C-alpha positions as CSV (number, residue, x, y, z in Angstrom):
1,X,72.7,-39.6,14.0
2,X,69.3,-38.0,14.0
3,X,69.1,-38.3,17.8
4,X,72.5,-36.6,18.1
5,X,71.4,-33.7,15.8
6,X,68.2,-33.2,17.9
7,X,70.3,-32.9,21.1
8,X,72.6,-30.4,19.4
9,X,69.6,-28.3,18.3
10,X,68.2,-28.4,21.8
11,X,71.5,-27.2,23.2
12,X,71.6,-24.3,20.7
13,X,68.0,-23.4,21.5
14,X,68.7,-23.5,25.2
15,X,71.7,-21.3,24.7
16,X,69.8,-18.8,22.6
17,X,66.7,-18.6,24.8
18,X,68.1,-18.8,28.3
19,X,71.9,-18.6,28.8
20,X,72.6,-15.7,26.3
21,X,69.9,-13.5,27.7
22,X,71.2,-14.1,31.2
23,X,74.7,-13.2,30.1
24,X,73.4,-10.0,28.4
25,X,71.4,-9.0,31.5
26,X,74.6,-9.5,33.6
27,X,76.7,-7.4,31.2
28,X,74.1,-4.6,31.2
29,X,73.9,-4.7,35.0
30,X,77.7,-4.5,35.3
31,X,77.7,-1.6,32.8
32,X,75.2,0.3,34.9
33,X,77.3,-0.2,38.0
34,X,80.6,0.8,36.3
35,X,81.3,4.5,36.7
36,X,81.5,6.5,33.5
37,X,84.7,8.4,33.9
38,X,88.0,8.7,32.2
39,X,91.5,9.2,33.6
40,X,93.4,12.0,32.0
41,X,96.5,14.2,32.5
42,X,95.8,17.7,33.8
43,X,98.0,20.8,34.4
44,X,101.6,19.9,35.2
45,X,100.8,16.3,34.3
46,X,98.7,15.8,37.5
47,X,96.2,12.9,37.1
48,X,92.6,14.0,36.9
49,X,89.2,12.3,36.5
50,X,86.7,13.5,33.9
51,X,83.0,12.9,34.4
52,X,80.6,13.4,31.5
53,X,76.8,13.5,31.3
54,X,74.8,12.8,28.2
55,X,73.9,16.5,27.6
56,X,77.6,17.6,27.4
57,X,77.7,18.5,31.1
58,X,81.0,17.7,32.7
59,X,83.1,17.8,35.9
60,X,86.8,17.3,36.6
61,X,88.4,16.0,39.7
62,X,92.2,16.0,40.4
63,X,93.6,13.1,42.4
64,X,95.8,15.7,44.0
65,X,93.6,16.9,46.9
66,X,90.5,14.9,45.7
67,X,89.9,18.4,44.3
68,X,87.0,19.2,42.0
69,X,88.3,21.9,39.6
70,X,85.6,22.1,37.0
71,X,81.8,21.8,36.8
72,X,80.2,22.8,33.4
73,X,76.6,23.1,32.3
74,X,75.1,21.9,29.0
75,X,76.3,25.1,27.3
76,X,79.9,24.5,28.4
77,X,79.8,27.4,30.9
78,X,82.1,27.0,33.9
79,X,80.2,27.2,37.1
80,X,83.2,27.0,39.5
81,X,85.9,29.7,39.9
82,X,89.5,28.6,39.4
83,X,92.3,31.1,39.8
84,X,94.4,31.7,36.8
85,X,97.4,31.9,39.2
86,X,96.7,28.6,40.8
87,X,100.0,26.7,40.9
88,X,98.9,23.0,40.5
89,X,102.2,21.8,42.1
90,X,102.3,19.9,45.4
91,X,102.5,20.7,48.2
92,X,100.7,24.0,47.4
93,X,96.9,23.5,47.3
94,X,94.9,24.3,44.2
95,X,93.2,27.7,44.5
96,X,89.6,27.5,43.4
97,X,87.1,24.7,42.6
98,X,86.2,22.7,45.7
99,X,89.1,22.2,48.2
100,X,88.4,19.8,51.0
101,X,89.1,21.1,54.6
102,X,89.9,18.0,56.8
103,X,90.6,17.3,59.6
104,X,90.6,20.9,60.5
105,X,88.9,24.0,59.1
106,X,91.0,27.2,59.1
107,X,93.9,27.4,61.7
108,X,91.9,26.8,64.8
109,X,93.6,23.6,66.0
110,X,96.7,21.5,66.1
111,X,96.9,20.9,62.3
112,X,98.0,23.4,59.6
113,X,95.3,25.7,58.2
114,X,92.5,23.7,56.5
115,X,94.1,20.4,57.2
116,X,96.0,18.1,54.9
117,X,93.4,16.4,52.7
118,X,93.7,19.0,50.0
119,X,97.5,18.5,49.9
120,X,97.5,14.7,49.4
121,X,97.3,12.3,46.4
122,X,94.0,10.4,46.5
123,X,93.4,7.0,45.0
124,X,90.5,5.7,42.9
125,X,88.5,3.5,45.3
126,X,87.8,0.2,43.4
127,X,85.7,-1.4,46.1
128,X,83.7,1.2,48.0
129,X,81.0,0.2,50.4
130,X,77.5,0.8,48.8
131,X,75.7,4.0,49.2
132,X,71.9,4.3,49.7
133,X,69.9,4.0,46.5
134,X,69.0,7.7,46.4
135,X,72.7,8.5,46.0
136,X,72.9,6.8,42.6
137,X,74.3,8.3,39.4
138,X,75.6,7.0,36.1
139,X,78.6,9.4,36.0
140,X,80.7,9.2,39.2
141,X,84.0,8.3,40.7
142,X,84.9,6.9,44.1
143,X,88.1,8.2,45.8
144,X,89.8,7.2,49.0
145,X,92.4,8.8,51.2
146,X,94.3,7.1,54.0
147,X,96.8,8.9,56.4
148,X,100.5,9.1,55.5
149,X,103.2,8.8,58.2
150,X,103.5,12.6,58.1
151,X,99.8,12.9,58.7
152,X,99.9,10.6,61.7
153,X,102.7,12.7,63.2
154,X,100.5,15.9,62.9
155,X,97.2,14.2,63.7
156,X,97.7,10.7,65.3
157,X,94.5,9.1,64.1
158,X,93.9,6.3,61.7
159,X,91.0,7.0,59.3
160,X,89.5,6.2,55.9
161,X,88.2,9.1,54.0
162,X,86.0,8.0,51.1
163,X,84.4,10.4,48.7
164,X,82.1,9.9,45.7
165,X,81.9,12.7,43.1
166,X,78.8,12.4,40.9
167,X,77.3,14.3,38.0
168,X,73.5,13.9,37.9
169,X,71.2,13.6,34.9
170,X,70.1,17.2,35.4
171,X,73.7,18.5,35.7
172,X,73.8,18.6,39.5
173,X,77.1,18.0,41.1
174,X,77.2,15.9,44.3
175,X,80.0,15.2,46.7
176,X,79.4,12.5,49.3
177,X,82.2,12.1,52.0
178,X,82.4,9.2,54.4
179,X,85.0,9.4,57.2
180,X,85.6,6.3,59.4
181,X,87.6,6.0,62.6
182,X,89.8,2.9,62.2
183,X,92.0,3.5,65.3
184,X,93.1,0.2,66.8
185,X,93.7,1.6,70.2
186,X,90.1,2.3,71.0
187,X,90.7,6.1,70.8
188,X,87.9,8.4,69.4
189,X,88.9,11.4,67.4
190,X,87.2,14.7,66.5
191,X,87.5,16.9,63.4
192,X,86.1,19.9,61.6
193,X,85.3,19.9,57.9
194,X,84.3,22.1,55.0
195,X,83.6,21.8,51.2
196,X,85.4,25.1,50.4
197,X,83.4,25.8,47.2
198,X,84.4,28.7,45.0
199,X,81.4,29.7,42.8
200,X,82.0,31.6,39.5
201,X,79.9,34.8,39.5
202,X,79.5,37.7,37.1
203,X,80.3,40.5,39.6
204,X,80.4,40.1,43.4
205,X,78.5,43.4,43.7
206,X,75.6,41.9,41.8
207,X,75.3,38.8,44.0
208,X,73.2,38.0,47.1
209,X,73.0,35.0,49.3
210,X,69.6,33.9,50.7
211,X,68.7,31.4,53.3
212,X,71.0,32.6,56.1
213,X,69.0,35.6,57.3
214,X,68.3,35.9,61.1
215,X,71.0,33.3,61.9
216,X,73.9,33.7,64.3
217,X,77.4,33.8,62.8
218,X,81.0,34.1,63.9
219,X,82.9,37.0,62.3
220,X,86.4,35.9,61.5
221,X,87.4,39.5,60.8
222,X,86.5,40.3,64.4
223,X,88.2,37.5,66.3
224,X,85.2,35.2,65.8
225,X,82.9,37.4,67.8
226,X,79.3,36.2,67.6
227,X,76.6,38.3,65.9
228,X,73.1,37.8,64.4
229,X,72.4,38.4,60.8
230,X,70.1,41.4,60.5
231,X,69.8,41.7,56.7
232,X,67.2,40.1,54.5
233,X,70.0,38.7,52.3
234,X,73.8,38.8,52.3
235,X,75.3,41.3,49.8
236,X,78.9,42.3,49.3
237,X,80.6,45.7,49.6
238,X,83.8,44.7,51.4
239,X,85.8,41.7,52.7
240,X,83.5,39.1,54.2
241,X,84.5,36.0,56.3
242,X,81.7,34.6,58.4
243,X,80.7,31.2,59.8
244,X,76.9,30.9,59.9
245,X,75.7,28.5,62.6
246,X,72.9,25.9,62.6
247,X,72.1,26.7,58.9
248,X,69.2,25.2,56.8
249,X,69.8,22.3,54.4
250,X,69.3,24.7,51.4
251,X,71.0,28.0,50.6
252,X,70.7,30.0,47.4
253,X,73.3,32.3,45.6
254,X,71.6,34.7,43.2
255,X,73.6,36.2,40.4
256,X,71.6,39.2,39.0
257,X,73.7,39.7,35.9
258,X,73.8,36.1,34.8
259,X,70.2,35.5,35.8
260,X,71.4,32.3,37.5
261,X,70.8,30.8,40.9
262,X,73.1,28.3,42.6
263,X,71.2,26.1,45.0
264,X,73.3,24.4,47.7
265,X,71.8,21.4,49.4
266,X,73.7,19.7,52.3
267,X,73.4,16.9,54.8
268,X,75.5,16.3,57.9
269,X,76.9,19.8,57.7
270,X,75.4,22.2,60.2
271,X,77.3,25.3,59.3
272,X,78.0,27.5,56.3
273,X,81.0,29.8,55.6
274,X,80.6,32.9,53.4
275,X,83.9,34.3,52.2
276,X,85.2,36.9,49.7
277,X,88.7,38.4,50.2
278,X,87.9,41.7,48.5
279,X,90.5,44.0,46.9
280,X,93.1,44.5,49.7
281,X,93.4,40.9,50.8
282,X,93.4,39.6,47.2
283,X,96.6,41.4,46.6
284,X,98.2,39.5,49.5
285,X,97.2,36.1,48.2
286,X,100.0,35.0,45.8
287,X,98.0,32.5,43.8
288,X,94.9,34.8,43.4
289,X,94.7,37.6,40.8
290,X,94.3,41.2,42.1
291,X,90.8,41.4,40.4
292,X,89.7,37.8,41.0
293,X,87.6,38.7,44.0
294,X,85.1,40.3,41.7
295,X,84.3,37.0,40.0
296,X,84.2,34.5,42.9
297,X,82.2,33.8,46.0
298,X,82.8,31.0,48.5
299,X,79.8,29.6,50.2
300,X,81.0,26.5,52.1
301,X,79.0,23.6,53.6
302,X,80.8,22.9,56.8
303,X,80.9,21.4,60.3
304,X,82.9,23.8,62.5
305,X,81.2,25.0,65.7
306,X,80.5,21.5,66.9
307,X,83.3,19.1,65.7
308,X,82.4,15.7,64.6
309,X,83.5,13.0,67.1
310,X,83.8,9.3,66.0
311,X,84.6,6.3,68.1
312,X,86.5,3.4,66.5
313,X,84.3,1.8,63.9
314,X,82.0,4.8,63.6
315,X,81.5,6.6,60.3
316,X,80.3,10.1,59.5
317,X,78.7,11.1,56.2
318,X,78.6,14.7,54.8
319,X,76.8,15.4,51.5
320,X,76.9,18.4,49.3
321,X,74.7,18.8,46.2
322,X,75.1,21.8,43.9
323,X,72.7,22.8,41.1
324,X,72.4,25.9,38.9
325,X,69.0,27.0,37.7
326,X,67.7,30.1,35.9
327,X,66.6,32.9,38.3
328,X,63.2,34.5,38.2
329,X,62.6,38.2,38.7
330,X,60.1,40.3,40.5
331,X,60.3,44.1,40.5
332,X,64.0,43.9,39.7
333,X,64.7,41.5,42.6
334,X,65.7,37.9,42.4
335,X,63.1,35.5,43.8
336,X,64.7,32.2,44.8
337,X,62.3,31.4,47.7
338,X,60.5,28.7,45.9
339,X,63.9,27.0,45.5
340,X,64.5,27.0,49.3
341,X,61.5,25.0,50.2
C-alpha cells in the first residue's frame, strides 16, 4: 500500500512540475498566435471584423470588399474618411475607408473601373501561409478572396488574394496583400493595384503632401499626360487626380489645423495616387456629399505604370503601413522631414 501511495505521489509531482507547465506554455503560445478580433454585424447587416488594441485603438474591416472602413486612435478619433452617403449594399462599392483596386486600377484595361475585389464577399482565412516575423501583430485578421465564375469571365485568371489587416501596438494600421497565380494552364497574368485610402482631414485647403516633390506624374485630368512636380509640397485649390511614378517608400500628409501628420510607408508599390474631386465633381458622385471633398484626401499606394506580372506559382506582396503622429511646427510651417527618413 505504501509503495502504491509513493507511486501516486510521484505521478502527481510529475504532473505538477512538468506536464502542466508544458500545457500552459502551449496554451499561451496558441493564445499569442490567435488573432484578437471579433465578428460583428455592420451597416445593412453586412459582416465586419473589429480589431482592438490595448489602448482603445480600433479598426473595422467589412468582409464585403475586404474593406477597411474605420481606423481610430487612442482618443477615439476617426482617421479615415467615410462618406455619410455610402450605400453599403452590394454590388455598389463602399465610398471611403480603404477600397482595394484589383486586378485593375481605374478604367484603363479590360475590367470595370478599379476591378472587382472591392465588390466581392471575402472570407476569413483560417490557414494562411506564415508572414515574416517583422509583420507580426497581436490584433489582426487574415482574409482571402478567390475568383467567382463572373470574375473568370471578365478576367480569365485563377488567383488567390490573401490580405492581413493588423493594428499595431502604437496604433499603426498595416495591410499586407499577397496575390498568387494559380493558373493550371501555365499562363502568366498581369494586374494593377491600389490601396485607395481616404484620409480624414480638417480642411483640404489646410493640407499638404510631402515626399513627392520633383517626381514625374501622370495627370488624369489631362489625358494622363506626363509632367514633373515643380512645387516643394502638394497643396490643394482645385480638383486633383495625379499618378506619381517611382515614389519613395514614405510619404507624409500634413494637416495644419489638426496638428497631425499621417505617415504612409509602403513596400512593393512603386506609385502613389493623389486625388480630391473638389466641388464640381463631388456633386456628380451620388454617394458623396456635396461638401465632403473638404474633409477628405486620397493618397493611394499603388502599382500602376508597370503592371505586376506573375507566372503560375509566383506570388506578389504589397504592404501598406499607416501611422498618425503629432506635427511639429517651424515658422508656421509643418516640418515632417524627420518622419520621411
